[in-house]
C-alpha positions, 0 to 999 in steps of 0.5 A: 535479482528481480523478485516478483511480489504477489498476494498470498491470499486472493481478495474477493470482489464485492467484499469489504475488508477491515485492515489495521495494525498497531505498534508494539509497546506504543512505539510511534510508527509515523514520526512525520509527514514523510512517514504518512506519505510513504505509507499511503504510496505503499498502500496504493501500490498494493491495491493493484492485482500484480506489480513487478516493481519494488516500491523504490523502483515503482516510485521513480516511474512517471505517473503516466507509466505507473497508471498504465502498468498496473490494473487496480484490484481494490478500492480504498473506502477510508484510511485513518493514520495515527502515530501508533496505528493505522485503520 
């Protein structure tokens, strides 16, 4: 079954958003470089206005098809990844 994913809340143009999350009970959410890399890939995918792929399927596409298939909606100004949280 093919599921389409959309944001539930629309992002507004010319606005800044501070997005963060912290683990519960100091649980380490980033254990190694692969965890950090996967987070950044998923964060990049969610920058697009619409996407019709699950992350695992999108990752298998060539970079050219990835770039052509998804218009970017937001720009990331800064991202900090720590073992227990991200900002």
